[in-house]
C-alpha positions, 0 to 999 in steps of 0.5 A: 103082546105076542101070540103065547102071551094072548093064549096064556092069558085066555087059558088063565081067564078060562081057569078062573071062569070055571072056578068062579062056577064052583063058587056059585051057590046051588040054590041059585042054580035050582030054579025052574027058569034057570034049569030051562035056560041051561038045558037049552043053552048048549043047543043054542050055541051049537046051532050059532056055531054051525050057522056061522060056519056053514054060512060066513065068508072070510070078508064078513059076507054070506055064501051058499055053497057046498057046506049049506048043501051038507047041513041040509042033508044032515037036517033031513037025515036027522029028521029021519032019524038016522044014526049019528055017524050016518048023518055025519058021513052023508053031510060030509059025502054030500058037501065033498061031492059037490066040491068035487064036481065044482059047486062051492 
């Protein structure tokens, strides 16, 4: 199967999944348990993405490099309630400096 066919099939499946979301009755989604789960789902998905992108290696191992230090600095900045752009700049700057000096 070519790459374009794979991309088109993935696009069609994503569209159909989104369309199916509109067909779900509203009362199925209005319960308190569903509301709690849907409120926490984006946080859980983003956390999983950050962890995988930070610590995973191409050979399915784990690594500790400049990316992990950048995430650590971002966590500290978030705890100190820094603005989002400051958090991003600090994390990127930390990772860049550590890579520049040969760590990670």
